[in-house]
Residue, then its C-alpha position, 0 to 999 in steps of 0.5 A: m719585420n722579417i721573412n720568417e714572420l711573413d711566412n708564418k702569417l701567410n701559412s696561417l691564411d687560407d689559400k683562397l684569401i689571395d687579396e689578404k695575402e697580397k696586402l700582407c706581402l705589400e706591408y712587409a715589402k714596404g717594411g723593408v722585407n725585400d723577399a716579400y716582392s717575390y711572394l707578390g710576384d707569385i700571387y700575380y703569376f700563379d693566382k692572378d695570371d698577370l704577367n706584367k704585374a708579376m714581372d714588376y714585383y719579381s724585378k723589385c726582389t733583388n739578390n734572390g735566385y728564385a725571383i731572377y729565375m721567374q723573370g727568365v720564365i716570364y721573358e720566355n712566355i709567349y703570352y708575355e707582351k715583352q717576350d725576350l728570349d735574350k733577356a730570359k737567357e740572361c736571367l736564367l744564367k744569372a740565377a744559375n751561375d750567381y745563385e746556383y738556383k737549381d730550377a734555372i740550372y736544369e732549364i738551361g741544360f734542358n734548353y741546350l739539349n732541345g734547342n728551346n727558347g733561343y738556345e742553340k742545341n749543344a749536347k755538351k753544354a746540356v750535359e754540363y748543366l744537367k750534371k750540375a742540376v743532378d749534383l743539386k738533387y734536381s729530380e728531372a735532371y736525373y731523367s734528362l741526363a739518363l736519356c743522354y747516357k742512354n742515347g749517347t747524347g753529349v756523353e759516351k753511351d752508357l746504359n748502366k749509367a743511364f739505369d743508375l740515374m733513373k734509379e736515383a731519380y726514382l729514389l729521390l722522388n719517393g723520398e728514399e735517398 
């Protein structure tokens, strides 16, 4: 049993067969495929709208930047009964710094830029994280960083740099990079 086998089996199933996908993931998780817990988290987060079960499964998936990031996302969620912005920040920082998970890197930068989710507004830190996300080719980061250069937020105002970042985002989103 390995994650590639699980991926192939899941891809062969119709997307509507959520219960079948869940059974398959449980089988692989019990068989020692740790990343199967992340897939179970996705089923409960995206398909079954059960944040508690999603958190339980993501928490069992160790050494996986995505699963740690998703824990942070759930901790931020106002509908999660155990919402905890400090734990959210801890998870996002771990996913970003230990696993270089680009969604987490971008979200941290965005949170610093806007003062969201318990982050104090800090333009310098925002730019630092947004630049890291751009280095990892995260398309939304190009746009946010371009706005920083356009407005002089955390960096010296530079309309040419802002334009170049917007152009790079466009090319990246259209597969022309």
